[in-house]
C-alpha positions as CSV (number, residue, x, y, z in Angstrom):
1,M,-15.1,-1.5,-61.4
2,K,-12.5,-3.9,-61.9
3,P,-13.5,-7.7,-61.5
4,S,-11.3,-8.0,-58.4
5,R,-13.2,-5.1,-56.8
6,L,-16.4,-6.3,-57.9
7,L,-15.8,-9.5,-56.5
8,T,-14.7,-8.1,-53.2
9,L,-17.9,-6.1,-52.9
10,M,-20.1,-8.9,-53.7
11,V,-18.3,-11.3,-51.0
12,L,-18.9,-8.3,-48.6
13,I,-22.4,-7.7,-49.5
14,L,-22.8,-11.6,-48.9
15,I,-21.1,-11.5,-45.6
16,L,-23.4,-8.6,-44.6
17,A,-26.5,-10.4,-45.7
18,V,-25.8,-13.6,-43.4
19,V,-24.8,-11.5,-40.1
20,S,-27.9,-9.6,-40.5
21,Q,-30.0,-13.1,-40.3
22,G,-28.2,-14.0,-37.4
23,A,-26.1,-16.7,-39.2
24,P,-24.2,-19.7,-37.1
25,G,-21.0,-18.4,-35.3
26,K,-20.3,-21.9,-34.3
27,M,-21.3,-25.5,-34.9
28,V,-21.9,-27.6,-31.6
29,T,-22.4,-31.3,-31.9
30,L,-24.2,-33.3,-29.3
31,T,-25.5,-36.7,-29.0
32,K,-29.1,-37.0,-29.3
33,D,-29.0,-38.3,-25.5
34,E,-27.0,-35.4,-24.5
35,L,-29.8,-33.0,-26.3
36,L,-32.5,-34.9,-24.2
37,N,-30.5,-34.6,-21.0
38,K,-30.6,-30.9,-21.4
39,I,-34.1,-30.5,-22.3
40,K,-35.3,-32.8,-19.2
41,G,-33.0,-30.5,-17.1
42,G,-34.9,-27.7,-18.1
43,W,-38.4,-28.8,-17.6
44,A,-37.5,-30.9,-14.4
45,G,-35.6,-27.6,-13.2
46,Q,-38.6,-25.5,-13.6
47,T,-40.8,-28.0,-11.7
48,I,-38.4,-28.2,-8.8
49,G,-38.0,-24.4,-8.7
50,C,-41.9,-24.1,-8.6
51,T,-42.4,-26.6,-5.9
52,F,-39.6,-25.1,-3.9
53,G,-40.9,-21.4,-4.2
54,G,-44.6,-22.3,-3.7
55,P,-45.1,-21.8,0.0
56,T,-43.6,-18.1,-0.4
57,E,-45.2,-16.9,-3.4
58,F,-46.1,-13.1,-2.8
59,R,-45.6,-13.6,1.0
60,F,-42.5,-11.4,0.8
61,R,-43.3,-8.2,-1.2
62,D,-40.6,-5.6,-2.0
63,T,-38.2,-7.4,0.7
64,I,-36.2,-10.3,0.6
65,I,-36.7,-13.8,2.7
66,Q,-33.9,-13.4,5.3
67,D,-31.5,-16.3,5.8
68,Y,-32.9,-17.3,9.2
69,H,-36.4,-17.9,7.6
70,P,-36.8,-21.5,6.4
71,I,-38.2,-22.5,3.1
72,P,-39.1,-26.1,3.6
73,W,-38.2,-28.9,1.2
74,E,-39.2,-32.4,1.9
75,K,-39.2,-35.9,0.5
76,G,-42.2,-36.1,-1.7
77,S,-43.0,-32.5,-1.8
78,M,-43.6,-32.2,-5.6
79,K,-45.9,-35.4,-5.4
80,W,-47.9,-33.6,-2.5
81,W,-48.5,-30.2,-4.5
82,Y,-49.2,-32.2,-7.7
83,E,-51.9,-33.8,-6.0
84,N,-53.0,-31.2,-3.3
85,I,-52.4,-27.8,-5.1
86,P,-52.1,-28.5,-8.9
87,G,-52.9,-24.9,-9.7
88,L,-49.5,-24.0,-8.5
89,Y,-47.6,-25.4,-11.6
90,D,-49.4,-22.6,-14.1
91,D,-45.6,-21.9,-15.1
92,L,-45.6,-25.4,-16.4
93,Y,-49.4,-26.0,-18.0
94,M,-49.2,-22.4,-19.6
95,D,-46.4,-23.8,-21.3
96,L,-47.7,-26.9,-22.3
97,T,-50.8,-25.2,-23.8
98,F,-48.1,-23.7,-26.5
99,V,-46.2,-27.1,-26.8
100,Q,-49.3,-28.8,-27.7
101,V,-50.4,-26.5,-30.4
102,F,-46.9,-27.0,-31.9
103,E,-47.5,-30.8,-31.5
104,D,-50.9,-30.6,-33.1
105,K,-50.7,-27.8,-35.9
106,G,-46.9,-28.0,-36.5
107,L,-43.9,-25.5,-36.1
108,D,-45.6,-23.1,-38.6
109,A,-48.8,-22.6,-36.6
110,P,-49.9,-19.1,-36.7
111,A,-50.3,-16.8,-33.7
112,S,-54.1,-17.1,-34.0
113,D,-53.9,-20.7,-33.2
114,F,-51.8,-20.2,-29.8
115,A,-54.2,-17.3,-28.8
116,N,-57.3,-19.4,-29.3
117,A,-55.7,-22.2,-27.2
118,F,-54.8,-20.1,-24.5
119,A,-58.0,-18.1,-24.6
120,H,-60.2,-21.0,-24.5
121,A,-58.1,-23.2,-21.9
122,E,-60.0,-24.3,-18.4
123,Y,-57.5,-22.8,-16.3
124,S,-58.1,-19.6,-14.3
125,L,-55.8,-16.6,-15.3
126,W,-54.6,-13.3,-13.8
127,H,-52.9,-9.9,-14.9
128,A,-51.7,-9.7,-18.4
129,N,-52.6,-13.3,-19.5
130,Q,-56.5,-12.8,-18.2
131,A,-56.5,-9.5,-19.9
132,G,-54.9,-11.0,-23.2
133,R,-57.6,-13.8,-22.8
134,Y,-60.3,-11.4,-22.5
135,N,-59.1,-9.4,-25.6
136,V,-58.7,-12.4,-27.6
137,L,-62.2,-13.7,-26.7
138,N,-63.8,-10.5,-27.6
139,G,-62.1,-10.2,-31.0
140,I,-59.0,-8.6,-30.2
141,M,-56.1,-10.9,-31.5
142,P,-52.3,-10.7,-31.3
143,P,-50.1,-8.4,-31.2
144,E,-52.8,-5.9,-30.3
145,S,-54.2,-8.4,-27.3
146,G,-51.0,-7.8,-25.6
147,H,-50.1,-4.2,-26.4
148,W,-50.5,-1.8,-23.4
149,L,-53.1,0.4,-24.8
150,N,-55.3,-2.5,-24.8
151,N,-53.8,-4.3,-21.8
152,P,-52.9,-2.5,-18.7
153,H,-50.9,-5.5,-17.4
154,A,-48.4,-5.4,-20.7
155,D,-45.4,-5.2,-18.5
156,D,-46.3,-7.7,-15.8
157,I,-44.6,-11.0,-15.6
158,D,-46.9,-13.4,-17.6
159,F,-45.1,-14.2,-20.7
160,Q,-41.8,-14.7,-18.5
161,I,-42.9,-17.4,-16.6
162,E,-44.5,-19.3,-19.7
163,S,-41.7,-18.7,-22.4
164,D,-39.5,-21.5,-21.2
165,F,-40.6,-24.0,-24.1
166,A,-39.4,-21.6,-26.8
167,G,-35.8,-22.0,-25.5
168,L,-36.0,-25.5,-24.9
169,M,-37.4,-26.3,-28.9
170,S,-34.7,-23.7,-30.1
171,P,-31.2,-25.1,-28.7
172,G,-28.6,-22.6,-29.5
173,M,-30.9,-20.9,-32.1
174,V,-31.6,-17.7,-30.0
175,N,-33.0,-15.8,-33.3
176,T,-35.4,-18.5,-34.1
177,C,-36.5,-18.6,-30.3
178,A,-37.2,-14.9,-30.4
179,G,-39.1,-15.5,-33.2
180,I,-41.4,-17.8,-31.5
181,C,-41.6,-15.2,-28.6
182,D,-42.8,-12.5,-31.0
183,K,-45.5,-14.8,-32.4
184,I,-46.9,-15.8,-28.7
185,G,-45.6,-13.5,-26.1
186,H,-47.5,-10.5,-27.8
187,I,-50.9,-12.5,-26.9
188,M,-50.7,-11.2,-23.5
189,N,-47.4,-8.8,-23.1
190,Y,-45.5,-5.9,-24.6
191,G,-42.4,-3.8,-24.2
192,D,-40.5,-4.8,-21.1
193,G,-43.1,-7.2,-20.1
194,W,-42.3,-9.2,-23.5
195,Y,-38.7,-8.8,-23.0
196,G,-38.9,-11.0,-19.9
197,G,-40.1,-14.1,-22.1
198,V,-37.4,-13.2,-24.8
199,Y,-34.5,-12.8,-22.4
200,L,-35.3,-16.0,-20.0
201,S,-36.2,-18.2,-23.2
202,G,-33.0,-16.8,-24.9
203,M,-30.9,-18.1,-21.6
204,Y,-32.6,-21.5,-22.0
205,S,-31.4,-21.7,-25.8
206,L,-28.0,-20.5,-25.1
207,A,-27.8,-22.9,-22.1
208,F,-27.3,-25.9,-24.8
209,V,-24.4,-24.5,-26.1
210,E,-22.5,-22.5,-23.6
211,K,-20.2,-23.6,-20.7
212,D,-20.8,-21.3,-18.0
213,I,-24.1,-19.2,-16.8
214,H,-22.3,-16.0,-17.1
215,T,-21.9,-16.4,-20.7
216,V,-25.4,-17.4,-21.0
217,A,-26.5,-14.4,-19.3
218,E,-24.5,-11.9,-21.0
219,E,-24.9,-13.3,-24.8
220,A,-28.6,-13.6,-24.2
221,L,-29.1,-10.0,-23.0
222,K,-28.0,-9.0,-26.9
223,L,-31.3,-9.9,-27.7
224,I,-32.8,-7.3,-25.9
225,P,-32.4,-3.6,-27.3
226,R,-29.9,-1.8,-25.3
227,E,-32.1,1.3,-24.8
228,S,-34.9,-0.4,-23.1
229,L,-35.2,-0.1,-19.2
230,Y,-35.3,-4.2,-19.1
231,A,-31.7,-4.2,-20.9
232,R,-30.5,-1.6,-18.4
233,V,-31.6,-3.3,-15.4
234,M,-29.9,-6.7,-16.4
235,A,-26.9,-5.1,-17.5
236,D,-26.5,-3.3,-14.2
237,I,-27.0,-6.8,-12.3
238,I,-24.2,-8.2,-14.5
239,E,-22.2,-5.6,-13.6
240,Y,-23.0,-5.4,-9.9
241,H,-22.0,-9.0,-9.8
242,K,-18.5,-8.4,-11.7
243,I,-17.7,-5.7,-9.0
244,N,-19.1,-7.9,-6.1
245,P,-19.6,-11.6,-6.9
246,T,-20.4,-12.8,-3.4
247,D,-23.0,-10.5,-2.0
248,W,-26.2,-11.0,-3.8
249,K,-28.1,-8.9,-1.2
250,S,-26.1,-6.0,-2.3
251,A,-27.2,-6.3,-5.9
252,W,-30.9,-6.9,-4.6
253,F,-30.9,-3.8,-2.8
254,N,-29.4,-1.6,-5.7
255,V,-32.0,-2.9,-8.0
256,E,-34.8,-2.4,-5.3
257,R,-33.7,1.1,-4.6
258,K,-33.1,2.0,-8.3
259,Y,-35.9,0.4,-10.2
260,A,-38.6,-1.0,-8.0
261,Q,-41.3,1.1,-9.3
262,D,-44.4,0.1,-11.1
263,I,-46.3,2.2,-13.3
264,G,-48.4,-0.3,-15.4
265,C,-49.9,-3.0,-13.4
266,P,-53.2,-1.1,-11.7
267,E,-52.6,-3.4,-8.7
268,G,-49.1,-2.8,-8.2
269,V,-49.0,1.0,-8.7
270,F,-48.9,2.5,-4.8
271,D,-48.4,-0.9,-3.6
272,A,-45.7,-3.3,-2.4
273,F,-47.2,-6.1,-4.6
274,D,-44.8,-6.2,-7.7
275,I,-45.5,-8.5,-10.5
276,D,-43.6,-6.4,-13.1
277,A,-41.4,-8.7,-15.5
278,T,-38.3,-6.3,-15.3
279,I,-38.1,-6.6,-11.3
280,N,-38.9,-10.3,-11.3
281,S,-36.5,-11.1,-14.1
282,A,-33.9,-9.2,-12.0
283,W,-34.5,-11.6,-9.1
284,V,-34.1,-14.7,-11.5
285,L,-30.8,-13.1,-12.8
286,I,-29.4,-12.4,-9.3
287,G,-30.2,-16.1,-8.4
288,L,-28.4,-17.5,-11.6
289,L,-25.2,-15.4,-11.2
290,Y,-24.8,-15.3,-7.5
291,G,-25.8,-19.2,-7.4
292,D,-22.5,-20.1,-8.6
293,E,-24.1,-22.8,-10.8
294,D,-25.0,-24.5,-7.6
295,F,-28.6,-25.8,-8.2
296,G,-30.0,-25.3,-4.4
297,K,-28.0,-21.8,-4.1
298,T,-29.4,-20.7,-7.2
299,I,-33.4,-21.5,-6.7
300,S,-32.8,-20.4,-2.8
301,I,-31.5,-16.9,-3.9
302,A,-34.0,-16.5,-6.7
303,A,-36.9,-17.2,-4.1
304,R,-35.3,-15.2,-1.3
305,S,-35.5,-12.2,-3.4
306,G,-39.2,-12.2,-2.9
307,D,-42.2,-10.9,-4.9
308,D,-43.2,-13.9,-7.3
309,S,-41.0,-16.3,-5.6
310,D,-42.2,-19.4,-6.9
311,C,-42.1,-18.4,-10.8
312,N,-38.7,-16.9,-10.3
313,P,-36.9,-20.1,-8.7
314,S,-38.8,-22.0,-11.5
315,S,-37.0,-19.8,-14.1
316,A,-33.9,-19.9,-12.4
317,G,-33.9,-23.8,-11.8
318,G,-34.9,-24.5,-15.3
319,I,-32.3,-22.3,-16.9
320,L,-29.5,-23.9,-14.8
321,G,-31.1,-27.2,-15.3
322,T,-30.6,-27.0,-18.9
323,L,-27.0,-26.0,-18.7
324,L,-26.2,-28.8,-16.1
325,G,-28.5,-31.3,-17.7
326,Y,-30.6,-33.7,-15.9
327,D,-28.3,-36.0,-14.7
328,K,-26.5,-33.2,-12.9
329,I,-29.2,-32.0,-10.8
330,P,-28.4,-33.2,-7.0
331,E,-30.2,-36.0,-5.6
332,Y,-31.4,-34.0,-2.9
333,W,-33.5,-31.9,-5.3
334,A,-34.3,-34.6,-8.0
335,E,-35.3,-37.5,-5.6
336,G,-38.9,-36.9,-6.0
337,L,-39.3,-36.6,-9.9
338,P,-39.6,-40.2,-10.6
339,L,-42.7,-40.0,-8.5
340,V,-44.5,-37.3,-10.8
341,E,-42.9,-37.5,-14.3
342,D,-45.8,-39.9,-15.4
343,M,-48.4,-37.6,-13.8
344,N,-50.2,-35.3,-16.1
345,F,-50.3,-31.4,-15.4
346,K,-53.5,-30.1,-14.3
347,Y,-55.6,-28.9,-17.3
348,T,-53.4,-31.1,-19.6
349,T,-53.0,-34.6,-21.2
350,I,-49.0,-33.8,-20.9
351,S,-46.7,-35.3,-18.2
352,L,-42.8,-34.4,-17.7
353,N,-42.0,-37.7,-19.4
354,K,-44.1,-36.9,-22.5
355,V,-43.1,-33.3,-22.5
356,Y,-39.3,-34.5,-22.7
357,Q,-40.0,-36.3,-25.9
358,M,-42.0,-33.5,-27.6
359,S,-39.7,-30.7,-26.7
360,Q,-36.8,-33.2,-28.2
361,S,-38.9,-33.8,-31.5
362,H,-39.6,-30.0,-32.0
363,A,-36.0,-29.1,-31.2
364,L,-34.8,-31.6,-33.9
365,E,-36.8,-30.1,-36.5
366,L,-35.9,-26.7,-35.8
367,I,-32.2,-27.9,-35.8
368,R,-32.6,-29.2,-39.3
369,R,-34.7,-26.0,-40.6
370,N,-31.9,-23.9,-39.5
371,G,-28.8,-25.0,-40.9
372,G,-28.3,-27.9,-38.6
373,K,-28.0,-31.5,-39.1
374,V,-29.2,-34.7,-37.3
375,E,-27.1,-37.8,-38.6
376,G,-27.8,-41.0,-36.7
377,D,-27.0,-40.3,-32.9
378,L,-25.3,-37.0,-33.7
379,V,-27.3,-33.5,-33.5
380,T,-25.3,-30.5,-35.0
381,I,-26.6,-27.2,-34.1
382,A,-25.8,-24.2,-36.2
383,V,-25.6,-21.7,-33.3
384,Q,-27.0,-18.2,-33.9
385,E,-25.3,-15.0,-33.2
386,P,-27.9,-13.1,-31.0
387,Q,-29.8,-10.2,-32.8
388,P,-31.8,-7.6,-30.9
389,V,-35.3,-7.6,-31.3
390,R,-37.4,-4.4,-32.0
391,L,-37.7,-1.7,-29.1
392,E,-40.7,-1.5,-27.6
393,V,-41.9,0.8,-24.7
394,G,-45.0,0.9,-23.0
395,F,-46.9,3.6,-20.9
396,V,-44.8,6.3,-22.8
397,G,-45.5,9.7,-21.0
398,H,-47.6,8.3,-18.3
399,Y,-46.6,8.8,-14.7
400,P,-48.8,7.6,-11.9
401,T,-50.1,10.5,-9.7
402,E,-52.8,9.0,-7.3
403,K,-54.5,6.0,-6.2
404,K,-58.3,7.5,-6.1
405,T,-60.4,5.5,-3.9
406,L,-64.0,5.0,-5.6
407,N,-65.5,2.1,-3.3
408,L,-68.5,2.4,-6.1
409,T,-71.1,-0.3,-6.7
410,L,-72.2,0.3,-10.2
411,A,-75.7,-0.2,-10.4
412,R,-77.1,2.0,-13.3
413,K,-74.7,4.7,-13.5
414,G,-71.6,6.3,-11.9
415,G,-68.3,8.0,-12.7
416,F,-65.5,10.4,-11.3
417,E,-63.6,13.2,-12.4
418,F,-59.9,13.5,-12.4
419,N,-56.9,15.5,-13.8
420,G,-54.3,14.0,-16.1
421,V,-53.8,11.7,-19.1
422,G,-55.0,8.6,-18.2
423,F,-56.6,6.0,-15.6
424,A,-57.1,2.5,-14.9
425,V,-59.8,1.1,-12.7
426,N,-59.4,-2.0,-10.3
427,G,-62.7,-3.8,-9.7
428,R,-64.7,-6.6,-10.8
429,A,-68.4,-8.0,-11.8
430,V,-69.6,-10.4,-9.2
431,A,-72.6,-12.9,-9.3
432,K,-74.7,-12.6,-6.1
433,G,-75.6,-16.5,-6.6
434,K,-74.7,-19.2,-8.6
435,E,-76.2,-18.0,-12.1
436,E,-73.3,-16.2,-14.0
437,Y,-74.3,-12.9,-15.7
438,T,-72.7,-10.8,-18.2
439,F,-73.1,-6.9,-18.0
440,K,-72.9,-4.6,-21.1
441,V,-71.4,-0.9,-19.8
442,E,-70.9,2.2,-21.8
443,M,-67.9,4.4,-20.8
444,R,-67.9,8.1,-21.9
445,I,-65.2,10.3,-21.3
446,D,-66.1,14.2,-21.4
447,G,-69.4,13.2,-22.9
448,A,-68.1,11.1,-25.8
449,L,-68.8,7.6,-26.0
450,V,-65.5,5.7,-26.1
451,E,-66.2,2.1,-25.4
452,T,-69.0,-0.5,-24.7
453,S,-67.7,-3.2,-22.7
454,A,-69.0,-6.6,-21.7
455,L,-68.0,-7.5,-17.9
456,P,-68.7,-11.2,-17.2
457,T,-69.1,-12.5,-13.7
458,R,-67.8,-15.8,-15.0
459,F,-64.1,-15.8,-13.3
460,V,-62.3,-17.5,-16.3
461,T,-63.8,-15.1,-19.0
462,R,-63.9,-12.0,-16.6
463,K,-62.4,-8.3,-17.6
464,Y,-59.6,-8.4,-15.3
465,T,-59.1,-4.4,-15.2
466,P,-62.8,-3.3,-16.0
467,F,-61.9,0.2,-17.4
468,W,-59.2,2.2,-18.4
469,R,-57.9,5.0,-20.9
470,Y,-54.5,6.3,-21.7
471,Q,-53.2,9.1,-23.9
472,L,-55.9,11.5,-23.0
473,A,-55.2,15.4,-23.8
474,P,-53.8,16.9,-20.3
475,G,-56.3,18.4,-18.2
476,T,-59.8,17.7,-16.2
477,H,-61.8,14.7,-17.6
478,K,-65.0,13.2,-16.5
479,V,-65.6,9.7,-16.8
480,E,-69.1,8.4,-16.7
481,W,-70.4,4.6,-16.9
482,T,-74.1,3.6,-17.7
483,V,-75.1,0.1,-17.0
484,L,-77.3,-1.0,-20.3
485,N,-78.6,-4.3,-18.5
486,P,-78.9,-3.7,-15.0
487,T,-79.8,-6.6,-12.6
488,T,-80.5,-7.7,-9.0
489,K,-78.3,-10.9,-9.8
490,A,-75.0,-9.6,-10.0
491,E,-72.9,-6.3,-9.5
492,I,-70.0,-4.3,-10.3
493,Q,-67.7,-3.3,-7.7
494,L,-65.3,-0.6,-8.5
495,D,-62.6,-0.3,-5.7
496,S,-59.9,2.4,-7.0
497,A,-58.3,4.2,-9.8
498,I,-54.9,4.7,-10.7
499,L,-54.5,8.1,-12.2
500,Y,-51.7,9.4,-14.5
501,N,-50.1,12.8,-15.9
502,N,-47.9,13.3,-18.5
503,K,-45.0,14.5,-16.2
504,P,-43.3,12.6,-13.0
505,Q,-44.5,13.9,-9.7
506,P,-41.6,15.7,-7.7
507,P,-40.6,13.9,-4.6
508,R,-43.3,14.2,-1.7
509,Y,-41.5,14.5,1.8
């Protein structure tokens, strides 16, 4: 080979190697104050959006909140919620659990550190979070703790609402952000549920270095594999907006008509309750695109889209707050911030003022590590070209066929029969008095022991979905439970079972 050709080949190989690692597409320089202003805008925007949507959370399921329906916003609203219903801010204190681990253990802390901090926290959890917590407490660590075979809520919204921190500490470095999401998001989610966190945190990351929300939305979507359902839904919304940029309700109805079906969450299947990440991400994106970079309009549309209508305006407000910066959030929405910025979020020792500084510190270190520079008052970010994360698809070959009523109090033995390939049972272990108890229950399928479960009555350690099994051979199956340590001090209540087959059901008229 001629030297000139060899040199050309070597250059091409180097270019390909750099591109494959998501090399900088451009360099963006901000002052430290500008960087902090955007970080503050992200955290403050979340807090405002969460407060605004609090009164409507899951009151409007699979429907919009009509224009004539007021969503109140009063002076001092944030302080009132902080003091009276601090549990509203799970969007924030869940994020802060992970921020604190980075602060204590460093930016290279392993997934196990985050999983253990999350699992042993004092706050109450639901859905994918609680299922992930139970798994970790019982020896199933990430990524298995979030996998759909181990977590019936793998497609739920949980990581989406607590992923903001990853984008705020990775300004312009979307692939670094996705790597953080890989480590932490699989504690509780998988597939489309995980993509919700990857996409939204990716938008946070790009909001530091892009000029408009449309570019942010389109560029961040490059992180998500095109063939995933999640990517198809978001791409459709972007297209709907291009065709009809003024009618958000038209986009909402198109998404609802085409995609509002849940196959995972046992409480959402056959019910208007929709905590699926894909649908709720759709309402966030509709708020961002149709909000025209107006803060109030953005969080209002995200909330009026319904379903998880405090988390969705929180995410939309945080992303837009990052793009605009703290000082560009209108006074009407920001006036209450000084009253709460020094107040610690419940279950934490972290306030907004403290997390502003923590996130800036983490961001500066990641900027240095990823080809950027911090020189005096100037910060130069090596902006990364988004590279798609791996394809993950949950609940493959599983189609809901029936919600079977059980209404069973499991004292010693019980069970049911069904035809299909899988099931998930809604229920709970409940103490009859103040004393907590942990049941031990064997589950047999077709006579074979498949699992021995601990079912605590204690709320923070409970098994959120008591029993499930997927990927069974098609046909009729018999499920049997045996309580190994029955007691009169507590009981196991089993309400219903979601049944699955390996083929979709034809339309039922």
